[in-house]
C-alpha positions in Angstrom: -0.4 35.2 1.6 -4.0 33.7 0.3 -3.0 29.6 1.5 -2.1 30.7 5.2 -3.5 33.6 5.6 -1.2 35.6 7.5 0.7 38.7 6.1 3.6 39.3 3.5 5.5 42.8 4.1 6.6 43.6 0.3 9.2 46.1 -0.4 7.8 48.9 -2.2 9.9 52.0 -3.8 11.0 54.8 -1.6 8.4 58.0 -1.2 8.4 61.6 -0.3 8.9 63.3 2.5 5.6 65.2 1.9 3.6 61.7 0.6 1.0 60.9 2.5 1.5 57.2 4.1 -1.1 54.5 2.4 -2.3 52.0 4.9 -4.0 48.7 3.4 -6.1 46.8 5.6 -5.4 42.8 5.3 -7.8 40.9 4.9 -8.7 38.8 7.7 -10.5 35.2 7.1 -13.6 34.6 8.6 -14.6 33.2 11.7 -14.3 30.0 12.3 -12.5 29.1 8.9 -9.8 26.8 9.3 -6.8 25.8 6.1 -7.4 22.0 6.4 -4.1 19.7 5.3 -4.0 18.1 2.1 -2.6 14.5 2.5 -0.7 13.2 -0.8 -3.7 10.2 -2.0 -2.0 7.4 -4.8 -5.2 6.0 -4.7 -9.1 6.7 -5.2 -11.5 6.6 -2.8 -9.9 6.6 -0.1 -10.1 10.5 1.5 -8.2 11.1 4.9 -10.3 13.4 7.8 -7.0 14.5 8.8 -6.9 16.6 12.1 -4.7 20.1 12.8 -1.5 19.9 12.2 -1.9 16.0 11.1 1.6 15.3 8.4 1.3 12.4 6.6 4.7 10.6 7.0 4.2 7.6 4.6 2.2 5.7 2.2 2.4 2.0 1.6 0.0 -1.0 -0.5 0.3 -4.5 -0.9 3.9 -5.3 -3.1 3.0 -6.2 -6.4 3.8 -9.8 -5.5 0.7 -10.6 -4.3 -0.9 -10.8 -8.1 2.5 -13.4 -9.6 1.0 -15.2 -6.6 -1.9 -17.3 -7.6 -0.3 -18.1 -10.8 2.2 -20.2 -9.4 0.3 -23.6 -8.7 -1.3 -23.1 -12.5 2.7 -23.1 -13.3 3.9 -25.6 -11.1 0.9 -27.3 -12.5 1.4 -27.3 -16.0 5.4 -27.5 -15.3 4.2 -31.8 -13.8 1.6 -32.2 -16.6 4.4 -31.8 -18.8 6.8 -34.0 -17.5 4.2 -36.6 -17.2 3.4 -36.7 -21.3 7.1 -36.4 -22.2 7.1 -39.9 -19.8 3.9 -41.3 -21.1 5.2 -40.4 -24.5 9.2 -42.1 -24.7 7.1 -45.3 -22.7 4.9 -45.7 -25.4 8.2 -44.8 -27.7 10.1 -46.9 -26.0 7.9 -50.4 -25.5 6.0 -50.2 -28.8 7.3 -48.2 -30.9 4.0 -45.7 -31.5 4.3 -42.1 -31.0 2.0 -40.6 -28.9 1.0 -37.1 -27.6 -2.3 -37.9 -25.0 -3.9 -34.4 -25.8 -6.1 -35.0 -22.3 -3.1 -34.4 -20.3 -2.8 -30.9 -21.2 -6.5 -29.6 -20.8 -6.6 -30.6 -16.9 -4.6 -27.8 -17.1 -7.0 -25.7 -18.3 -9.0 -25.7 -14.8 -5.8 -24.1 -12.8 -5.7 -21.8 -15.7 -9.1 -20.2 -15.2 -8.6 -20.2 -11.5 -5.0 -18.4 -11.3 -6.3 -15.7 -13.8 -9.3 -14.8 -11.5 -7.0 -14.9 -8.1 -4.7 -12.8 -9.8 -7.5 -11.0 -11.2 -8.5 -10.9 -7.2 -5.6 -9.5 -5.6 -4.7 -6.7 -8.5 -8.0 -5.0 -7.4 -7.3 -5.6 -3.8 -3.5 -4.1 -3.8 -5.6 -0.8 -5.3 -8.1 -1.1 -2.9 -5.8 -1.2 -0.6 -4.1 1.4 1.6 -2.0 1.9 4.5 -0.8 5.7 5.9 2.1 6.8 8.7 1.2 10.1 10.0 2.3 11.9 12.8 0.1 10.7 15.3 -2.2 7.9 13.7 -1.8 4.5 11.6 -4.2 4.5 9.2 -5.5 1.4 7.7 -7.8 1.0 4.2 -8.4 -1.7 2.2 -11.5 -4.2 0.5 -12.6 -4.3 -2.8 -16.8 -3.9 -2.6 -17.1 -2.6 1.2 -14.6 -0.4 2.6 -12.7 -0.9 6.2 -10.9 1.3 8.0 -9.1 0.9 11.3 -6.5 3.7 12.9 -5.0 3.3 16.1 -3.0 6.3 17.5 0.6 5.7 17.6 1.5 7.1 21.5 -1.1 3.5 21.7 1.1 1.1 20.2 3.4 -1.2 22.8 5.2 -3.2 20.1 6.3 -2.8 16.5 7.6 -6.4 14.6 8.9 -7.5 11.7 8.9 -11.0 9.3 10.3 -11.1 6.6 9.7 -14.8 4.6 12.9 -16.2 2.0 10.7 -15.1 -0.8 9.8 -11.8 1.5 13.7 -11.2 1.3 14.0 -11.8 -2.6 11.8 -9.3 -3.8 11.0 -7.2 -1.1 8.2 -7.2 0.7 7.3 -8.7 5.1 5.0 -8.5 7.2 4.7 -5.5 9.7 3.0 -6.4 13.2 1.8 -3.7 15.5 0.2 -4.2 19.4 -1.4 -1.5 20.7 -3.1 -1.5 24.1 -5.9 -3.6 25.0 -3.8 -6.8 23.4 -4.8 -5.3 20.3 -2.7 -6.7 17.0 -2.8 -5.3 14.0 -1.4 -7.1 11.0 -0.1 -5.4 7.8 0.8 -8.0 4.9 3.2 -7.2 1.9 4.2 -4.2 2.5 6.6 -2.6 0.1 9.7 -2.3 1.4 9.3 -3.1 5.4 12.5 -1.9 6.3 11.7 1.7 5.3 8.5 1.2 6.8 9.3 0.0 10.7 11.8 2.4 10.9 9.6 5.1 10.0 6.9 3.7 13.3 9.3 3.3 15.5 10.9 6.9 14.8 7.3 8.6 14.2 5.9 6.1 17.6 8.9 7.3 20.1 8.2 10.9 19.5 5.0 10.6 19.7 5.4 9.4 23.2 
């Protein structure tokens, strides 16, 4: 087999009694060569150096809600500005009988909209460059936009796994998974997609590794 380098026996047509048997030598891979397993990398720039026999169980990245969160503040400020603008307009109309549309209140919204757009862009870049990989041996965390940071912990060294789902997390389907290893090291995985699935998979792999 060209993939696993194991001999494959293929049935042939019946041969005659007087026909000599032809033995085809099986090509063996060169000494020292090893077929390394491949990981289903979903994001570019995160090459995993897997060992022999190591398989990828699950891969997760930040939930898409991280892109929307920076826009919540400009939205709240915008609603407040519209309410204040409406109130001032009604006061001038009722007291002075003059219809006024003060534009200065709407101008105050522009800086908040700019900051919200920049925050959403940075959140999108952070999400595209973050990846949590669970294998049958390790938990690997890759993150960083410009400077890449990689952290990993062996499953047999994990002492505790906890999950936290806030109110918005229950609505939109994200949560925070806390992993504590031997020696007191704590890994905080925030905005994990489908946290229940990730939590159950991680717990199962930890129990099997021990």
